[in-house]
N, C-alpha and C positions, 0 to 999 in steps of 0.2 A: 760732227759738220752744223748739223742744227745747231747749237751754239757756237759754234766756230765766225757762221756769218756773221750773226750782228754784231760777237764782240769785234771785227777787223774793221767794225766803223770805227770803234775806238782808239785803234791804231794807229791809222793814218794822222791824228793829230799829233805835235807834235809836242813831247813837251820839253821843259825849260826850268832847271831849277837852278834854283836861287845861287846867286856866288856865294862862295864863304870864304875866310881867310886860309891859312896857312898855318897850322897850329903843331908847333912843334912840342912836347911833353910826355914827363914821366910821372906816375907816381906809384907808389907802396905805401901799405898799410899798416899804420902805428903799432908799433908793438914792444914791449921793451927786451925781450930775446926774443930771436929766432928758436922758434919751438923742434925747426930741425935741427939745429945744432947743439939738444939737449940729447947726451946719449941716451939710448931707448934702455939702459937697467937703470936711469934718474927714474924713465916715466912709468918701468914696471915696478919698483921700488917707491912711488908714489901713488901708483893704481891698489899694490899689494894693504897700503898703509890707510887706504880709503877703504875699502873691502873691509879689514880686520876695523876699522872706529865707528862700521856700519855697525858690525857683527858683536859689538860690546851691545848694542841696546838689546836688549831682551826677548821685545818683541817679534824681532826681524826672524827668520829663519834662514833667509837664504839670499844675497847681495852680488851685483857684480859690478862690474864698473869697467868703463873702457875711452879713450883719448883719440879722438880723432884731432887729426892737422889737416888742413890744406895747402896748400903752395901754387899757386895759378901765376903761368907768365902769358901774359893779354897784347898783343899785337894790333895794333888800328893804321892802314894807311890807304889814303884816298887819294883818286885823280889829283886833288888841285894841290898835293903835295902835303898835306898833313901827315904828319906820324907819332901816335901814342904809343906808349907803353905802358903798359900795370902789373902790378903785382900786388893781385889780394891775399892775404896769408888770414886764416881765420883757425878758431881751434874752439873746442866745445868737449866738454866731459857729458856721458851719457853713465845712467848708474839708475840700477834697479834692486829698489829693498822690499822682498815679501816677508807677511809675514806671516802665522799660525794660521792665523783664518783669513784673510785678507791682504789685498795688496797695500802700500801704504805708500803713499806720493813719498819723494825726499823732500819735498818742503817742511814735512809731520814727523822729519828726524833732522835736530838740530846739525848734526856732527856731517851726515852731507850734505848739507847748507854750505856749509864754512868748507867742508874739502874740497866743493865746487870752487868757491871764492878764493881757495891758496890755488891750483892749476891755471887759472889764470895768470896770478901774481907770479908763480914760484916757470911756470913753465915759458911765459912770453905770450900762451896763445891769445885772440886780440876777444877783446869782452864786449864789442860791440855780439857777437854770435849768441 
């Protein structure tokens, strides 16, 4: 109550929002190929090839990779009648390479960098991620 009484004064003033125009719109991320339309077998084969290429580097003793894809459906509606639909689609390849004595950055292994670029093109994941 000690906090509520002083704050009650603020609630007595009427808040008037600015008028907003009615907006109806849709938006979808740009991508060359929907990653959810790519067969799981194709994704698995790509990841196995990525690991095989990385293991060809003699300094590496362990590699792992995974493909992350997100497809969201977002809808907004306002009391003024606006309706906005969004479909952000994003993807990324996460990879880890460990050498015999220390962890190596993927940027130190050109094969990993090249393969990461390939997944964005072949599987259609958004390159903004």
